[in-house]
C-alpha positions in Angstrom: 0.0 0.0 0.0 1.3 3.4 -0.9 1.9 6.0 1.9 0.4 8.7 -0.2 -1.5 9.1 -3.5 -2.4 12.5 -4.9 -4.8 12.0 -7.8 -5.6 15.0 -10.1 -5.7 17.6 -7.3 -7.0 21.1 -8.0 -7.2 24.0 -5.6 -9.0 27.1 -6.8 -9.4 30.2 -4.6 -12.3 32.6 -5.4 -12.5 36.2 -4.5 -15.4 38.1 -6.0 -15.2 37.3 -9.6 -11.5 36.5 -9.6 -10.3 32.9 -9.5 -6.7 31.9 -8.7 -5.6 28.3 -9.5 -3.1 27.3 -6.8 -2.9 23.6 -7.9 -3.6 22.2 -11.3 -4.1 18.5 -11.9 -1.3 17.6 -9.3 -0.6 13.9 -9.0 2.0 12.1 -6.9 2.6 8.7 -5.4 4.9 8.3 -2.3 5.9 4.9 -1.1 6.3 4.0 2.5 9.6 5.1 4.0 10.4 7.6 1.2 11.9 11.0 2.0 10.5 13.5 -0.6 11.3 17.2 -0.9 8.8 19.5 -2.5 10.6 22.6 -3.9 9.5 25.7 -5.9 9.4 29.4 -5.8 7.5 31.4 -3.2 3.8 31.4 -4.1 4.1 28.3 -6.3 1.6 26.3 -4.2 4.0 24.3 -1.8 2.2 25.2 1.4 -1.2 24.7 -0.2 -0.2 21.3 -1.3 1.0 20.4 2.2 -2.2 21.6 3.7 -4.2 19.4 1.4 -2.0 16.4 2.3 -2.4 17.2 6.0 -6.2 17.5 5.7 -6.1 21.1 6.8 -7.8 22.2 3.6 -10.1 20.5 1.0 -9.2 20.4 -2.7 -11.5 21.8 -5.3 -11.2 18.5 -7.1 -9.2 15.3 -6.9 -8.3 12.9 -4.1 -5.8 12.6 -1.3 -5.3 9.0 -0.3 -3.1 8.2 2.8 -2.5 4.6 3.8 -5.5 3.6 1.7 -7.8 6.2 3.2 -9.3 8.8 0.9 -9.3 11.8 3.4 -11.2 14.0 0.9 -14.2 11.8 1.6 -14.0 12.1 5.4 -16.1 14.5 7.5 -14.2 17.4 9.1 -14.4 15.6 12.5 -13.2 12.2 11.0 -10.4 14.0 9.1 -9.2 15.6 12.2 -9.1 12.3 14.1 -7.3 10.7 11.2 -4.8 13.5 11.1 -4.2 13.1 14.8 -3.5 9.4 14.6 -1.7 9.2 11.2 0.0 12.5 10.3 2.7 14.6 12.1 3.1 18.2 11.1 6.0 20.6 11.7 6.0 24.3 10.6 8.5 27.1 10.1 7.0 28.7 13.2 7.2 26.0 15.9 3.6 26.4 17.1 4.5 25.4 20.7 2.1 26.5 23.4 4.0 29.3 25.2 2.8 28.7 28.7 3.6 24.9 28.7 6.9 23.4 29.3 8.7 21.3 26.6 7.5 18.2 28.4 3.9 19.4 28.6 3.9 20.3 25.0 5.0 16.8 23.9 2.6 15.2 26.4 -0.5 17.1 25.3 -1.3 15.4 22.0 -0.9 12.0 23.7 -3.3 13.0 26.5 -5.8 14.1 23.9 -5.5 10.8 22.2 -5.7 9.1 25.6 -2.5 7.1 25.1 -1.2 4.9 27.8 2.2 5.5 29.2 2.1 9.1 27.7 4.5 10.6 30.3 7.2 7.9 29.7 6.9 8.4 25.9 7.2 12.2 26.2 10.4 11.8 28.2 11.7 9.2 25.7 11.0 11.6 22.7 12.7 14.5 24.5 15.7 12.3 25.1 15.7 11.2 21.4 15.8 14.9 20.2 18.6 15.6 22.7 16.6 17.8 25.1 16.0 15.6 28.1 17.7 18.2 30.3 15.5 21.0 29.0 12.1 19.3 29.4 11.0 21.7 32.2 11.8 24.8 30.1 9.1 26.8 28.4 9.6 27.8 24.7 10.8 31.3 25.5 13.7 29.8 27.4 14.9 27.7 24.4 16.9 28.5 21.3 15.2 28.4 17.8 16.8 25.0 17.1 15.7 23.6 20.4 12.1 24.8 19.9 12.1 23.2 16.4 13.3 19.9 17.9 10.6 20.1 20.6 8.0 20.7 17.7 9.3 17.6 16.0 8.9 15.6 19.2 5.3 16.9 19.4 4.7 15.8 15.8 6.0 12.4 16.6 4.1 11.9 19.8 1.3 9.8 18.4 3.6 7.7 16.2 2.5 9.1 12.9 3.0 7.1 9.7 3.6 10.3 7.7 5.6 13.4 8.8 5.0 16.7 7.0 7.4 19.6 7.4 6.8 23.1 6.0 9.9 25.3 5.7 10.9 24.2 9.2 14.5 25.5 8.7 13.5 28.8 7.3 14.3 30.8 10.5 17.3 28.8 11.6 21.0 29.4 11.0 22.8 26.9 8.7 24.4 24.9 11.4 21.2 24.5 13.4 19.2 23.7 10.2 21.7 21.1 9.3 21.3 19.5 12.7 17.5 19.4 12.5 17.5 18.0 9.1 20.1 15.4 10.1 17.8 14.3 12.9 14.8 13.9 10.5 16.9 12.1 7.9 17.9 9.6 10.7 14.3 9.1 11.6 13.6 8.3 8.0 16.5 6.0 7.5 16.5 4.2 10.9 12.7 4.0 11.6 11.3 4.0 8.1 9.2 7.2 8.7 7.7 8.6 5.5 8.8 12.2 5.3 7.6 15.0 3.0 9.5 18.3 3.4 8.4 21.6 1.7 11.5 23.8 1.2 13.1 26.5 -0.9 16.5 25.6 0.6 18.7 23.6 -1.9 20.8 22.1 0.9 17.6 20.8 2.7 16.2 19.4 -0.5 19.5 17.7 -1.3 19.1 15.5 1.8 15.9 13.9 0.3 16.0 10.7 -1.7 13.6 12.3 -4.2 12.8 15.8 -5.2 9.6 17.1 -6.7 9.3 20.6 -8.0 6.1 22.6 -8.0 5.6 25.3 -10.7 2.4 27.0 -11.9 0.5 24.7 -9.7 1.8 21.5 -11.3 4.3 18.9 -10.1 7.5 17.9 -12.0 10.1 15.3 -11.4 12.6 15.6 -14.2 15.0 18.2 -15.4 13.2 18.7 -18.8 10.0 19.6 -16.9 12.0 21.9 -14.6 13.4 23.8 -17.5 9.8 24.3 -18.9 8.8 26.0 -15.6 
């Protein structure tokens, strides 16, 4: 079973009489355990594509099938539950809850999902991202790289089968960005986590086993197509 299938995706935004086509007949298949980088210019539709994959938005047409489930056919409530149990998401802005400690941020999604042994897993995840000694610190007491690693731990809390990352190194210096991406690459290699990263950073994209470019709302995977864009 494929980890992800995008089938003829369209996303059209309407404002008054003006229509903007953000995605146009976008199709893609991602196998379990793949590390895919989605690249493209600002405004090309990268984040829109990731939001559709994550079930945060609905396509105007087409299907998003994850682990055999067509999430475009789910109700908003069922889609949220599926996202909670199957998909992890990390953003450029870490989205941590400011008044909770690192430990509490990682613990929260497991409490919502009513997981057993949630506290032990939260401690284990913080150790895995190298921040066991910082678990009682709130986000404003952590560096940008530390906050991003906490955000990754939060995304991994419910053991997702698919991890989506949207420009997560955009606000980090090159050394910290390299460390964060090295950690994600290790998760992909050692644990078989399917990873899709949206980025404009060539160094980040180079870590992926496969690169897909988005231009004018369409997806391309070969240099001839890139040249046409």
